[in-house]
Backbone of each chain as nested JSON, in Angstrom:
{
  "chains": [
    {"id": "A", "residues": [
      {"number": 1, "name": "MET", "atoms": {"N": [99.663, 149.613, 139.418], "CA": [100.173, 149.783, 138.066], "C": [99.892, 148.521, 137.249]}},
      {"number": 2, "name": "THR", "atoms": {"N": [99.493, 148.713, 136.031], "CA": [99.217, 147.578, 135.155], "C": [100.282, 147.505, 134.072]}},
      {"number": 3, "name": "ARG", "atoms": {"N": [100.199, 146.451, 133.28], "CA": [101.15, 146.259, 132.194], "C": [101.154, 147.471, 131.247]}},
      {"number": 4, "name": "SER", "atoms": {"N": [99.962, 147.983, 130.917], "CA": [99.922, 149.074, 129.927], "C": [100.499, 150.377, 130.501]}},
      {"number": 5, "name": "VAL", "atoms": {"N": [100.32, 150.585, 131.795], "CA": [100.921, 151.768, 132.426], "C": [102.444, 151.624, 132.43]}},
      {"number": 6, "name": "LEU", "atoms": {"N": [102.908, 150.409, 132.663], "CA": [104.352, 150.148, 132.63], "C": [104.909, 150.463, 131.238]}},
      {"number": 7, "name": "VAL", "atoms": {"N": [104.168, 150.034, 130.22], "CA": [104.595, 150.315, 128.839], "C": [104.696, 151.827, 128.627]}},
      {"number": 8, "name": "ASP", "atoms": {"N": [103.675, 152.562, 129.067], "CA": [103.686, 154.026, 128.92], "C": [104.912, 154.646, 129.583]}},
      {"number": 9, "name": "LYS", "atoms": {"N": [105.146, 154.231, 130.82], "CA": [106.248, 154.828, 131.59], "C": [107.595, 154.541, 130.948]}},
      {"number": 10, "name": "VAL", "atoms": {"N": [107.776, 153.298, 130.498], "CA": [109.063, 152.931, 129.9], "C": [109.231, 153.634, 128.553]}},
      {"number": 11, "name": "ALA", "atoms": {"N": [108.165, 153.677, 127.761], "CA": [108.229, 154.333, 126.445], "C": [108.612, 155.804, 126.598]}},
      {"number": 12, "name": "GLU", "atoms": {"N": [108.104, 156.425, 127.664], "CA": [108.412, 157.822, 127.942], "C": [109.9, 158.036, 128.217]}},
      {"number": 13, "name": "LYS", "atoms": {"N": [110.494, 157.048, 128.899], "CA": [111.88, 157.209, 129.346], "C": [112.891, 156.848, 128.274]}},
      {"number": 14, "name": "VAL", "atoms": {"N": [112.486, 156.007, 127.312], "CA": [113.44, 155.539, 126.308], "C": [113.257, 156.331, 125.024]}},
      {"number": 15, "name": "GLU", "atoms": {"N": [114.329, 156.966, 124.614], "CA": [114.271, 157.767, 123.397], "C": [114.308, 156.863, 122.168]}},
      {"number": 16, "name": "GLY", "atoms": {"N": [113.534, 157.221, 121.163], "CA": [113.612, 156.525, 119.888], "C": [112.961, 155.161, 119.854]}},
      {"number": 17, "name": "LEU", "atoms": {"N": [112.097, 154.899, 120.836], "CA": [111.386, 153.62, 120.832], "C": [109.888, 153.929, 120.85]}},
      {"number": 18, "name": "THR", "atoms": {"N": [109.164, 153.361, 119.914], "CA": [107.719, 153.624, 119.868], "C": [107.029, 152.848, 120.983]}},
      {"number": 19, "name": "ARG", "atoms": {"N": [105.77, 153.205, 121.222], "CA": [105.001, 152.514, 122.246], "C": [104.85, 151.042, 121.879]}},
      {"number": 20, "name": "LYS", "atoms": {"N": [104.611, 150.811, 120.601], "CA": [104.43, 149.438, 120.107], "C": [105.69, 148.602, 120.357]}},
      {"number": 21, "name": "GLN", "atoms": {"N": [106.851, 149.189, 120.037], "CA": [108.115, 148.465, 120.264], "C": [108.327, 148.184, 121.749]}},
      {"number": 22, "name": "THR", "atoms": {"N": [107.985, 149.183, 122.575], "CA": [108.137, 149.012, 124.018], "C": [107.259, 147.873, 124.515]}},
      {"number": 23, "name": "GLU", "atoms": {"N": [106.053, 147.819, 123.944], "CA": [105.12, 146.758, 124.312], "C": [105.734, 145.384, 124.019]}},
      {"number": 24, "name": "ILE", "atoms": {"N": [106.352, 145.266, 122.843], "CA": [106.96, 143.989, 122.452], "C": [108.134, 143.65, 123.365]}},
      {"number": 25, "name": "VAL", "atoms": {"N": [108.922, 144.667, 123.716], "CA": [110.066, 144.437, 124.603], "C": [109.583, 143.897, 125.953]}},
      {"number": 26, "name": "ILE", "atoms": {"N": [108.552, 144.539, 126.514], "CA": [108.064, 144.137, 127.835], "C": [107.436, 142.747, 127.774]}},
      {"number": 27, "name": "GLU", "atoms": {"N": [106.765, 142.472, 126.677], "CA": [106.211, 141.135, 126.497], "C": [107.332, 140.106, 126.441]}},
      {"number": 28, "name": "THR", "atoms": {"N": [108.413, 140.459, 125.751], "CA": [109.554, 139.547, 125.635], "C": [110.166, 139.25, 127.005]}},
      {"number": 29, "name": "VAL", "atoms": {"N": [110.222, 140.271, 127.847], "CA": [110.789, 140.082, 129.186], "C": [109.962, 139.059, 129.969]}},
      {"number": 30, "name": "PHE", "atoms": {"N": [108.644, 139.271, 130.035], "CA": [107.819, 138.386, 130.87], "C": [107.622, 137.015, 130.222]}},
      {"number": 31, "name": "ASP", "atoms": {"N": [107.563, 136.975, 128.88], "CA": [107.494, 135.671, 128.209], "C": [108.782, 134.885, 128.425]}},
      {"number": 32, "name": "GLY", "atoms": {"N": [109.903, 135.604, 128.448], "CA": [111.192, 134.954, 128.68], "C": [111.242, 134.312, 130.058]}},
      {"number": 33, "name": "ILE", "atoms": {"N": [110.74, 135.031, 131.053], "CA": [110.706, 134.495, 132.416], "C": [109.793, 133.266, 132.459]}},
      {"number": 34, "name": "LYS", "atoms": {"N": [108.648, 133.402, 131.794], "CA": [107.686, 132.304, 131.759], "C": [108.288, 131.058, 131.101]}},
      {"number": 35, "name": "ASP", "atoms": {"N": [108.976, 131.248, 129.979], "CA": [109.586, 130.113, 129.278], "C": [110.636, 129.428, 130.139]}},
      {"number": 36, "name": "ALA", "atoms": {"N": [111.431, 130.253, 130.841], "CA": [112.47, 129.673, 131.701], "C": [111.828, 128.844, 132.81]}},
      {"number": 37, "name": "LEU", "atoms": {"N": [110.714, 129.351, 133.364], "CA": [110.032, 128.611, 134.422], "C": [109.425, 127.315, 133.886]}},
      {"number": 38, "name": "ARG", "atoms": {"N": [108.946, 127.383, 132.657], "CA": [108.39, 126.179, 132.035], "C": [109.443, 125.093, 131.981]}},
      {"number": 39, "name": "LYS", "atoms": {"N": [110.682, 125.509, 131.719], "CA": [111.787, 124.548, 131.643], "C": [112.335, 124.196, 133.018]}},
      {"number": 40, "name": "GLY", "atoms": {"N": [111.756, 124.811, 134.053], "CA": [112.21, 124.514, 135.401], "C": [113.445, 125.284, 135.816]}},
      {"number": 41, "name": "GLU", "atoms": {"N": [113.791, 126.303, 135.017], "CA": [114.988, 127.09, 135.337], "C": [114.714, 128.139, 136.408]}},
      {"number": 42, "name": "LYS", "atoms": {"N": [115.782, 128.542, 137.067], "CA": [115.709, 129.626, 138.029], "C": [116.003, 130.941, 137.311]}},
      {"number": 43, "name": "ILE", "atoms": {"N": [115.313, 132.003, 137.678], "CA": [115.553, 133.305, 137.05], "C": [116.098, 134.265, 138.093]}},
      {"number": 44, "name": "GLU", "atoms": {"N": [117.189, 134.896, 137.757], "CA": [117.835, 135.783, 138.702], "C": [117.904, 137.181, 138.105]}},
      {"number": 45, "name": "ILE", "atoms": {"N": [117.11, 138.102, 138.638], "CA": [117.149, 139.491, 138.193], "C": [117.859, 140.272, 139.283]}},
      {"number": 46, "name": "ARG", "atoms": {"N": [119.149, 140.501, 139.085], "CA": [119.964, 141.162, 140.097], "C": [119.351, 142.503, 140.497]}},
      {"number": 47, "name": "GLY", "atoms": {"N": [119.186, 142.707, 141.788], "CA": [118.653, 143.972, 142.288], "C": [117.139, 143.971, 142.426]}},
      {"number": 48, "name": "PHE", "atoms": {"N": [116.49, 143.0, 141.793], "CA": [115.023, 142.95, 141.854], "C": [114.566, 141.719, 142.621]}},
      {"number": 49, "name": "GLY", "atoms": {"N": [114.937, 140.565, 142.141], "CA": [114.572, 139.349, 142.863], "C": [114.788, 138.103, 142.013]}},
      {"number": 50, "name": "ASN", "atoms": {"N": [114.53, 136.952, 142.628], "CA": [114.665, 135.669, 141.944], "C": [113.316, 134.964, 141.863]}},
      {"number": 51, "name": "PHE", "atoms": {"N": [113.117, 134.283, 140.756], "CA": [111.964, 133.4, 140.64], "C": [112.488, 131.979, 140.576]}},
      {"number": 52, "name": "ARG", "atoms": {"N": [111.92, 131.106, 141.376], "CA": [112.273, 129.705, 141.208], "C": [111.114, 128.8, 141.617]}},
      {"number": 53, "name": "LEU", "atoms": {"N": [111.199, 127.558, 141.195], "CA": [110.136, 126.615, 141.498], "C": [110.497, 125.823, 142.735]}},
      {"number": 54, "name": "LYS", "atoms": {"N": [109.52, 125.643, 143.584], "CA": [109.703, 124.79, 144.75], "C": [108.781, 123.601, 144.601]}},
      {"number": 55, "name": "THR", "atoms": {"N": [109.233, 122.456, 145.07], "CA": [108.404, 121.258, 144.979], "C": [107.628, 121.054, 146.269]}},
      {"number": 56, "name": "ARG", "atoms": {"N": [106.345, 120.863, 146.138], "CA": [105.521, 120.505, 147.3], "C": [105.377, 118.99, 147.315]}},
      {"number": 57, "name": "ASN", "atoms": {"N": [105.635, 118.385, 148.451], "CA": [105.517, 116.937, 148.567], "C": [104.071, 116.484, 148.403]}},
      {"number": 58, "name": "PRO", "atoms": {"N": [103.885, 115.252, 147.918], "CA": [102.522, 114.721, 147.888], "C": [102.034, 114.572, 149.324]}},
      {"number": 59, "name": "ARG", "atoms": {"N": [100.767, 114.759, 149.55], "CA": [100.267, 114.623, 150.917], "C": [98.841, 114.123, 150.881]}},
      {"number": 60, "name": "ARG", "atoms": {"N": [98.423, 113.672, 152.031], "CA": [97.069, 113.192, 152.186], "C": [96.298, 114.306, 152.865]}},
      {"number": 61, "name": "ALA", "atoms": {"N": [95.225, 114.757, 152.224], "CA": [94.433, 115.824, 152.831], "C": [93.002, 115.346, 152.982]}},
      {"number": 62, "name": "ARG", "atoms": {"N": [92.193, 116.199, 153.543], "CA": [90.822, 115.819, 153.797], "C": [89.886, 116.84, 153.159]}},
      {"number": 63, "name": "ASN", "atoms": {"N": [88.866, 116.37, 152.556], "CA": [87.824, 117.269, 152.076], "C": [87.054, 117.75, 153.291]}},
      {"number": 64, "name": "PRO", "atoms": {"N": [87.155, 119.048, 153.591], "CA": [86.575, 119.536, 154.847], "C": [85.057, 119.412, 154.875]}},
      {"number": 65, "name": "LYS", "atoms": {"N": [84.456, 119.311, 153.726], "CA": [82.993, 119.225, 153.663], "C": [82.513, 117.805, 153.992]}},
      {"number": 66, "name": "THR", "atoms": {"N": [83.195, 116.822, 153.391], "CA": [82.707, 115.444, 153.534], "C": [83.54, 114.627, 154.51]}},
      {"number": 67, "name": "GLY", "atoms": {"N": [84.724, 115.13, 154.895], "CA": [85.586, 114.383, 155.794], "C": [86.373, 113.292, 155.1]}},
      {"number": 68, "name": "GLU", "atoms": {"N": [86.188, 113.173, 153.815], "CA": [86.837, 112.156, 153.006], "C": [88.341, 112.41, 152.877]}},
      {"number": 69, "name": "SER", "atoms": {"N": [89.154, 111.375, 152.904], "CA": [90.591, 111.523, 152.65], "C": [90.846, 111.628, 151.147]}},
      {"number": 70, "name": "VAL", "atoms": {"N": [91.693, 112.578, 150.774], "CA": [92.068, 112.646, 149.36], "C": [93.583, 112.741, 149.249]}},
      {"number": 71, "name": "ASP", "atoms": {"N": [94.133, 112.122, 148.215], "CA": [95.561, 112.214, 147.97], "C": [95.842, 113.44, 147.125]}},
      {"number": 72, "name": "VAL", "atoms": {"N": [96.731, 114.296, 147.631], "CA": [97.143, 115.462, 146.846], "C": [98.513, 115.134, 146.261]}},
      {"number": 73, "name": "PRO", "atoms": {"N": [98.632, 115.115, 144.933], "CA": [99.919, 114.751, 144.333], "C": [100.976, 115.833, 144.551]}},
      {"number": 74, "name": "ALA", "atoms": {"N": [102.238, 115.465, 144.354], "CA": [103.334, 116.441, 144.434], "C": [103.11, 117.499, 143.37]}},
      {"number": 75, "name": "LYS", "atoms": {"N": [103.468, 118.736, 143.691], "CA": [103.342, 119.758, 142.65], "C": [104.407, 120.83, 142.809]}},
      {"number": 76, "name": "LYS", "atoms": {"N": [104.559, 121.594, 141.757], "CA": [105.537, 122.673, 141.772], "C": [104.813, 123.998, 141.981]}},
      {"number": 77, "name": "VAL", "atoms": {"N": [105.379, 124.813, 142.852], "CA": [104.824, 126.15, 143.034], "C": [105.933, 127.172, 142.807]}},
      {"number": 78, "name": "LEU", "atoms": {"N": [105.509, 128.347, 142.364], "CA": [106.462, 129.398, 142.073], "C": [106.789, 130.178, 143.337]}},
      {"number": 79, "name": "HIS", "atoms": {"N": [108.061, 130.438, 143.524], "CA": [108.47, 131.233, 144.673], "C": [109.253, 132.45, 144.191]}},
      {"number": 80, "name": "PHE", "atoms": {"N": [108.857, 133.629, 144.674], "CA": [109.592, 134.85, 144.337], "C": [110.304, 135.334, 145.588]}},
      {"number": 81, "name": "LYS", "atoms": {"N": [111.6, 135.511, 145.471], "CA": [112.358, 136.038, 146.59], "C": [112.837, 137.441, 146.246]}},
      {"number": 82, "name": "VAL", "atoms": {"N": [112.46, 138.404, 147.062], "CA": [112.809, 139.801, 146.798], "C": [114.318, 139.992, 146.901]}},
      {"number": 83, "name": "GLY", "atoms": {"N": [114.881, 140.72, 145.959], "CA": [116.315, 141.004, 145.969], "C": [116.691, 141.962, 147.088]}},
      {"number": 84, "name": "LYS", "atoms": {"N": [117.954, 141.889, 147.47], "CA": [118.439, 142.688, 148.591], "C": [118.249, 144.185, 148.345]}},
      {"number": 85, "name": "GLU", "atoms": {"N": [118.581, 144.602, 147.125], "CA": [118.513, 146.02, 146.794], "C": [117.084, 146.549, 146.905]}},
      {"number": 86, "name": "LEU", "atoms": {"N": [116.131, 145.777, 146.384], "CA": [114.726, 146.188, 146.43], "C": [114.213, 146.185, 147.871]}},
      {"number": 87, "name": "LYS", "atoms": {"N": [114.637, 145.191, 148.634], "CA": [114.23, 145.1, 150.035], "C": [114.673, 146.335, 150.81]}},
      {"number": 88, "name": "GLU", "atoms": {"N": [115.921, 146.748, 150.532], "CA": [116.44, 147.923, 151.232], "C": [115.768, 149.206, 150.753]}},
      {"number": 89, "name": "LEU", "atoms": {"N": [115.478, 149.259, 149.455], "CA": [114.812, 150.426, 148.88], "C": [113.426, 150.627, 149.509]}},
      {"number": 90, "name": "LEU", "atoms": {"N": [112.724, 149.53, 149.71], "CA": [111.371, 149.585, 150.271], "C": [111.346, 150.19, 151.656]}},
      {"number": 91, "name": "ASN", "atoms": {"N": [112.402, 149.912, 152.419], "CA": [112.395, 150.308, 153.82], "C": [113.383, 151.433, 154.113]}},
      {"number": 92, "name": "SER", "atoms": {"N": [113.75, 152.161, 153.063], "CA": [114.673, 153.273, 153.274], "C": [113.903, 154.574, 153.462]}}
    ]},
    {"id": "B", "residues": [
      {"number": 1, "name": "MET", "atoms": {"N": [118.657, 131.682, 134.354], "CA": [118.405, 132.791, 133.437], "C": [118.657, 134.115, 134.154]}},
      {"number": 2, "name": "THR", "atoms": {"N": [119.346, 135.003, 133.462], "CA": [119.667, 136.298, 134.053], "C": [119.235, 137.414, 133.102]}},
      {"number": 3, "name": "LYS", "atoms": {"N": [119.499, 138.652, 133.509], "CA": [119.157, 139.79, 132.662], "C": [119.852, 139.691, 131.301]}},
      {"number": 4, "name": "ALA", "atoms": {"N": [121.061, 139.121, 131.289], "CA": [121.808, 139.006, 130.03], "C": [121.058, 138.126, 129.03]}},
      {"number": 5, "name": "ASP", "atoms": {"N": [120.435, 137.042, 129.52], "CA": [119.665, 136.161, 128.631], "C": [118.428, 136.876, 128.086]}},
      {"number": 6, "name": "ILE", "atoms": {"N": [117.793, 137.687, 128.945], "CA": [116.626, 138.437, 128.492], "C": [117.055, 139.456, 127.431]}},
      {"number": 7, "name": "ALA", "atoms": {"N": [118.222, 140.074, 127.644], "CA": [118.73, 141.041, 126.674], "C": [118.957, 140.37, 125.315]}},
      {"number": 8, "name": "ASP", "atoms": {"N": [119.469, 139.137, 125.333], "CA": [119.669, 138.401, 124.08], "C": [118.354, 138.176, 123.355]}},
      {"number": 9, "name": "ALA", "atoms": {"N": [117.325, 137.814, 124.119], "CA": [116.009, 137.563, 123.526], "C": [115.463, 138.825, 122.859]}},
      {"number": 10, "name": "ILE", "atoms": {"N": [115.668, 139.969, 123.528], "CA": [115.188, 141.238, 122.965], "C": [115.993, 141.596, 121.717]}},
      {"number": 11, "name": "PHE", "atoms": {"N": [117.285, 141.357, 121.781], "CA": [118.172, 141.598, 120.641], "C": [117.687, 140.815, 119.415]}},
      {"number": 12, "name": "GLU", "atoms": {"N": [117.322, 139.557, 119.636], "CA": [116.88, 138.707, 118.533], "C": [115.488, 139.066, 118.024]}},
      {"number": 13, "name": "LYS", "atoms": {"N": [114.607, 139.388, 118.962], "CA": [113.203, 139.564, 118.591], "C": [112.892, 140.975, 118.087]}},
      {"number": 14, "name": "VAL", "atoms": {"N": [113.483, 141.969, 118.739], "CA": [113.104, 143.345, 118.438], "C": [114.138, 144.048, 117.567]}},
      {"number": 15, "name": "GLY", "atoms": {"N": [115.352, 143.51, 117.539], "CA": [116.37, 144.126, 116.71], "C": [117.038, 145.348, 117.316]}},
      {"number": 16, "name": "LEU", "atoms": {"N": [116.904, 145.483, 118.644], "CA": [117.687, 146.524, 119.309], "C": [119.113, 146.005, 119.458]}},
      {"number": 17, "name": "SER", "atoms": {"N": [120.07, 146.915, 119.631], "CA": [121.434, 146.449, 119.888], "C": [121.481, 145.851, 121.29]}},
      {"number": 18, "name": "LYS", "atoms": {"N": [122.522, 145.07, 121.567], "CA": [122.618, 144.45, 122.899], "C": [122.671, 145.504, 123.99]}},
      {"number": 19, "name": "LYS", "atoms": {"N": [123.377, 146.591, 123.691], "CA": [123.496, 147.667, 124.682], "C": [122.125, 148.304, 124.944]}},
      {"number": 20, "name": "GLU", "atoms": {"N": [121.395, 148.567, 123.869], "CA": [120.053, 149.156, 124.007], "C": [119.13, 148.217, 124.777]}},
      {"number": 21, "name": "ALA", "atoms": {"N": [119.245, 146.919, 124.454], "CA": [118.405, 145.924, 125.135], "C": [118.716, 145.91, 126.633]}},
      {"number": 22, "name": "GLN", "atoms": {"N": [120.01, 145.958, 126.96], "CA": [120.405, 145.975, 128.378], "C": [119.868, 147.208, 129.086]}},
      {"number": 23, "name": "ASP", "atoms": {"N": [119.988, 148.353, 128.404], "CA": [119.529, 149.609, 129.01], "C": [118.031, 149.575, 129.286]}},
      {"number": 24, "name": "ILE", "atoms": {"N": [117.269, 149.068, 128.332], "CA": [115.817, 149.086, 128.509], "C": [115.387, 148.109, 129.606]}},
      {"number": 25, "name": "ILE", "atoms": {"N": [116.112, 147.011, 129.753], "CA": [115.795, 146.079, 130.845], "C": [116.006, 146.757, 132.197]}},
      {"number": 26, "name": "GLU", "atoms": {"N": [117.106, 147.5, 132.29], "CA": [117.353, 148.242, 133.541], "C": [116.209, 149.212, 133.81]}},
      {"number": 27, "name": "ILE", "atoms": {"N": [115.762, 149.904, 132.75], "CA": [114.683, 150.884, 132.911], "C": [113.386, 150.197, 133.345]}},
      {"number": 28, "name": "ILE", "atoms": {"N": [113.107, 149.051, 132.755], "CA": [111.879, 148.323, 133.121], "C": [111.897, 147.953, 134.601]}},
      {"number": 29, "name": "PHE", "atoms": {"N": [112.975, 147.327, 135.051], "CA": [112.993, 146.881, 136.449], "C": [113.139, 148.049, 137.419]}},
      {"number": 30, "name": "GLU", "atoms": {"N": [113.786, 149.112, 136.972], "CA": [113.897, 150.311, 137.799], "C": [112.505, 150.93, 137.991]}},
      {"number": 31, "name": "THR", "atoms": {"N": [111.71, 150.939, 136.927], "CA": [110.347, 151.469, 136.994], "C": [109.492, 150.624, 137.939]}},
      {"number": 32, "name": "LEU", "atoms": {"N": [109.644, 149.311, 137.836], "CA": [108.907, 148.42, 138.734], "C": [109.299, 148.689, 140.19]}},
      {"number": 33, "name": "LYS", "atoms": {"N": [110.596, 148.828, 140.41], "CA": [111.095, 149.043, 141.78], "C": [110.563, 150.352, 142.366]}},
      {"number": 34, "name": "GLN", "atoms": {"N": [110.599, 151.413, 141.567], "CA": [110.14, 152.711, 142.071], "C": [108.644, 152.666, 142.407]}},
      {"number": 35, "name": "THR", "atoms": {"N": [107.875, 151.988, 141.552], "CA": [106.435, 151.885, 141.788], "C": [106.159, 151.134, 143.083]}},
      {"number": 36, "name": "LEU", "atoms": {"N": [106.88, 150.035, 143.294], "CA": [106.702, 149.246, 144.509], "C": [107.147, 150.035, 145.736]}},
      {"number": 37, "name": "LYS", "atoms": {"N": [108.188, 150.818, 145.561], "CA": [108.673, 151.642, 146.669], "C": [107.592, 152.619, 147.13]}},
      {"number": 38, "name": "GLU", "atoms": {"N": [106.819, 153.144, 146.168], "CA": [105.719, 154.051, 146.499], "C": [104.578, 153.316, 147.207]}},
      {"number": 39, "name": "GLY", "atoms": {"N": [104.693, 152.0, 147.293], "CA": [103.654, 151.225, 147.964], "C": [102.546, 150.78, 147.027]}},
      {"number": 40, "name": "GLU", "atoms": {"N": [102.773, 150.98, 145.73], "CA": [101.751, 150.623, 144.751], "C": [101.994, 149.212, 144.209]}},
      {"number": 41, "name": "SER", "atoms": {"N": [100.94, 148.425, 144.112], "CA": [101.056, 147.082, 143.547], "C": [101.239, 147.152, 142.04]}},
      {"number": 42, "name": "VAL", "atoms": {"N": [101.853, 146.107, 141.484], "CA": [102.046, 146.032, 140.037], "C": [101.391, 144.764, 139.526]}},
      {"number": 43, "name": "LYS", "atoms": {"N": [100.474, 144.946, 138.585], "CA": [99.804, 143.784, 138.016], "C": [100.186, 143.629, 136.558]}},
      {"number": 44, "name": "ILE", "atoms": {"N": [100.846, 142.516, 136.248], "CA": [101.217, 142.223, 134.873], "C": [100.274, 141.129, 134.382]}},
      {"number": 45, "name": "SER", "atoms": {"N": [99.383, 141.487, 133.483], "CA": [98.356, 140.525, 133.066], "C": [99.012, 139.281, 132.458]}},
      {"number": 46, "name": "SER", "atoms": {"N": [98.395, 138.151, 132.695], "CA": [98.842, 136.814, 132.285], "C": [100.239, 136.457, 132.824]}},
      {"number": 47, "name": "PHE", "atoms": {"N": [100.715, 137.216, 133.815], "CA": [101.969, 136.856, 134.495], "C": [101.743, 136.753, 136.004]}},
      {"number": 48, "name": "GLY", "atoms": {"N": [101.394, 137.883, 136.622], "CA": [101.157, 137.85, 138.062], "C": [101.136, 139.246, 138.652]}},
      {"number": 49, "name": "THR", "atoms": {"N": [100.966, 139.301, 139.961], "CA": [100.872, 140.581, 140.65], "C": [101.891, 140.654, 141.768]}},
      {"number": 50, "name": "PHE", "atoms": {"N": [102.585, 141.789, 141.825], "CA": [103.475, 142.068, 142.958], "C": [102.701, 142.958, 143.92]}},
      {"number": 51, "name": "HIS", "atoms": {"N": [102.489, 142.468, 145.128], "CA": [101.789, 143.238, 146.145], "C": [102.783, 143.771, 147.168]}},
      {"number": 52, "name": "VAL", "atoms": {"N": [102.519, 144.983, 147.66], "CA": [103.322, 145.517, 148.752], "C": [102.503, 145.35, 150.018]}},
      {"number": 53, "name": "ARG", "atoms": {"N": [103.06, 144.684, 151.003], "CA": [102.345, 144.512, 152.269], "C": [103.1, 145.21, 153.375]}},
      {"number": 54, "name": "LYS", "atoms": {"N": [102.32, 145.869, 154.241], "CA": [102.938, 146.552, 155.363], "C": [102.853, 145.65, 156.581]}},
      {"number": 55, "name": "LYS", "atoms": {"N": [104.005, 145.441, 157.208], "CA": [104.011, 144.612, 158.412], "C": [104.217, 145.496, 159.637]}},
      {"number": 56, "name": "ALA", "atoms": {"N": [103.45, 145.22, 160.647], "CA": [103.537, 145.995, 161.879], "C": [104.789, 145.591, 162.662]}},
      {"number": 57, "name": "ALA", "atoms": {"N": [105.194, 146.444, 163.59], "CA": [106.311, 146.111, 164.47], "C": [105.898, 144.934, 165.363]}},
      {"number": 58, "name": "ARG", "atoms": {"N": [106.853, 144.103, 165.71], "CA": [106.528, 143.005, 166.616], "C": [107.764, 142.644, 167.435]}},
      {"number": 59, "name": "ARG", "atoms": {"N": [107.516, 141.914, 168.522], "CA": [108.62, 141.444, 169.347], "C": [109.224, 140.223, 168.683]}},
      {"number": 60, "name": "GLY", "atoms": {"N": [110.519, 140.166, 168.696], "CA": [111.171, 138.998, 168.143], "C": [112.354, 138.622, 169.004]}},
      {"number": 61, "name": "ARG", "atoms": {"N": [113.096, 137.662, 168.525], "CA": [114.243, 137.212, 169.31], "C": [115.366, 136.88, 168.347]}},
      {"number": 62, "name": "ASN", "atoms": {"N": [116.543, 137.266, 168.684], "CA": [117.702, 136.85, 167.905], "C": [117.948, 135.373, 168.211]}},
      {"number": 63, "name": "PRO", "atoms": {"N": [117.744, 134.521, 167.207], "CA": [117.834, 133.077, 167.478], "C": [119.246, 132.653, 167.892]}},
      {"number": 64, "name": "LYS", "atoms": {"N": [120.212, 133.443, 167.555], "CA": [121.595, 133.092, 167.857], "C": [121.926, 133.386, 169.323]}},
      {"number": 65, "name": "THR", "atoms": {"N": [121.519, 134.59, 169.774], "CA": [121.898, 134.996, 171.12], "C": [120.764, 134.837, 172.128]}},
      {"number": 66, "name": "GLY", "atoms": {"N": [119.53, 134.636, 171.621], "CA": [118.399, 134.514, 172.532], "C": [117.872, 135.846, 173.03]}},
      {"number": 67, "name": "GLU", "atoms": {"N": [118.483, 136.908, 172.524], "CA": [118.16, 138.25, 172.955], "C": [116.779, 138.691, 172.461]}},
      {"number": 68, "name": "ASP", "atoms": {"N": [115.981, 139.323, 173.318], "CA": [114.703, 139.895, 172.91], "C": [114.941, 141.18, 172.143]}},
      {"number": 69, "name": "LEU", "atoms": {"N": [114.188, 141.387, 171.074], "CA": [114.326, 142.666, 170.393], "C": [113.05, 143.031, 169.657]}},
      {"number": 70, "name": "GLU", "atoms": {"N": [112.975, 144.303, 169.325], "CA": [111.835, 144.818, 168.587], "C": [112.133, 144.692, 167.095]}},
      {"number": 71, "name": "ILE", "atoms": {"N": [111.228, 144.085, 166.333], "CA": [111.38, 144.042, 164.881], "C": [110.604, 145.224, 164.316]}},
      {"number": 72, "name": "SER", "atoms": {"N": [111.288, 146.09, 163.603], "CA": [110.693, 147.348, 163.152], "C": [109.605, 147.089, 162.113]}},
      {"number": 73, "name": "PRO", "atoms": {"N": [108.623, 148.007, 162.013], "CA": [107.612, 147.861, 160.962], "C": [108.289, 147.933, 159.608]}},
      {"number": 74, "name": "ARG", "atoms": {"N": [107.809, 147.189, 158.643], "CA": [108.474, 147.175, 157.346], "C": [107.513, 146.824, 156.23]}},
      {"number": 75, "name": "LYS", "atoms": {"N": [107.979, 147.073, 155.022], "CA": [107.196, 146.687, 153.855], "C": [107.826, 145.447, 153.233]}},
      {"number": 76, "name": "VAL", "atoms": {"N": [106.991, 144.536, 152.812], "CA": [107.493, 143.347, 152.122], "C": [106.72, 143.187, 150.817]}},
      {"number": 77, "name": "ILE", "atoms": {"N": [107.315, 142.467, 149.896], "CA": [106.664, 142.238, 148.616], "C": [106.282, 140.775, 148.502]}},
      {"number": 78, "name": "THR", "atoms": {"N": [105.047, 140.539, 148.075], "CA": [104.645, 139.176, 147.776], "C": [104.278, 139.119, 146.302]}},
      {"number": 79, "name": "PHE", "atoms": {"N": [104.547, 137.985, 145.703], "CA": [104.201, 137.803, 144.299], "C": [103.173, 136.699, 144.193]}},
      {"number": 80, "name": "ARG", "atoms": {"N": [102.09, 136.993, 143.494], "CA": [101.093, 135.953, 143.222], "C": [101.043, 135.697, 141.731]}},
      {"number": 81, "name": "ALA", "atoms": {"N": [101.326, 134.468, 141.361], "CA": [101.303, 134.108, 139.944], "C": [99.872, 134.119, 139.435]}},
      {"number": 82, "name": "SER", "atoms": {"N": [99.684, 134.556, 138.21], "CA": [98.354, 134.52, 137.607], "C": [98.0, 133.064, 137.295]}},
      {"number": 83, "name": "ASN", "atoms": {"N": [96.708, 132.826, 137.057], "CA": [96.287, 131.456, 136.739], "C": [96.994, 130.933, 135.497]}},
      {"number": 84, "name": "LYS", "atoms": {"N": [97.203, 131.825, 134.533], "CA": [97.888, 131.424, 133.299], "C": [99.298, 130.941, 133.592]}},
      {"number": 85, "name": "LEU", "atoms": {"N": [100.014, 131.704, 134.416], "CA": [101.389, 131.327, 134.75], "C": [101.4, 130.035, 135.562]}},
      {"number": 86, "name": "LYS", "atoms": {"N": [100.437, 129.912, 136.459], "CA": [100.353, 128.678, 137.259], "C": [100.161, 127.456, 136.378]}},
      {"number": 87, "name": "SER", "atoms": {"N": [99.318, 127.597, 135.358], "CA": [99.063, 126.43, 134.512], "C": [100.292, 126.093, 133.67]}},
      {"number": 88, "name": "VAL", "atoms": {"N": [101.093, 127.101, 133.343], "CA": [102.354, 126.844, 132.626], "C": [103.291, 126.029, 133.511]}},
      {"number": 89, "name": "ILE", "atoms": {"N": [103.32, 126.373, 134.796], "CA": [104.228, 125.721, 135.734], "C": [103.794, 124.29, 136.037]}},
      {"number": 90, "name": "GLU", "atoms": {"N": [102.489, 124.113, 136.161], "CA": [101.964, 122.805, 136.546], "C": [102.293, 121.7, 135.549]}},
      {"number": 91, "name": "GLN", "atoms": {"N": [102.463, 122.09, 134.269], "CA": [102.675, 121.061, 133.237], "C": [104.085, 120.494, 133.254]}}
    ]}
  ]
}
C-alpha cells in the first residue's frame, strides 16, 4: 500500500471529507511525526507503536576495501517499536 | 507526542473539529493496521516503509526458568525510514 492508496481508503471511510482534504490530513499526521522526531521527541501512537530515537555510540570501524581505520561519529537512528495491540492483531 | 497532539495539528491546519480530527486519526491508523494484518507492506513516500516479515518457528528457552520451548511462527513488523526522514533525524 502506498500513501495515495491510503488516502483513497481513508477518504472512502470518512463522510464529508474530500480526497484533497484527506490528503492534507494524512500529510499533517506524518509531518507531525517527522517534526517531533526532528526535535528529538518520542511519539506514542497507542495501539500502533512508538517511534523514538536511539543514540549509536561513536566507534572505530574499518574500510573493508582498504583495511584503513575510520572513526564513525555518534549518530541517532530511528527505532519503531510495534504496539501491543498491533502485535497481537498480526498473530491472531 | 501522542495522537492528541496530532489531532490538535489537524484541528489547526485543516479546520476539522477536534472530535472529527480524533476520529480520522483512528481511521488512518486502523487502516494501516488492517493492511499490515493482511501481510501487505505500507510505503509512505518521504517517510518510510512498514514491512511485514514472517518468522519461522524456532527452538528457544525461557531465560527465567531455563526451560526449552518452541517459539511459534509469527509475523513481525519492521520500519525502515526513508532517506528523507533519515536526513531530518541526522541534523
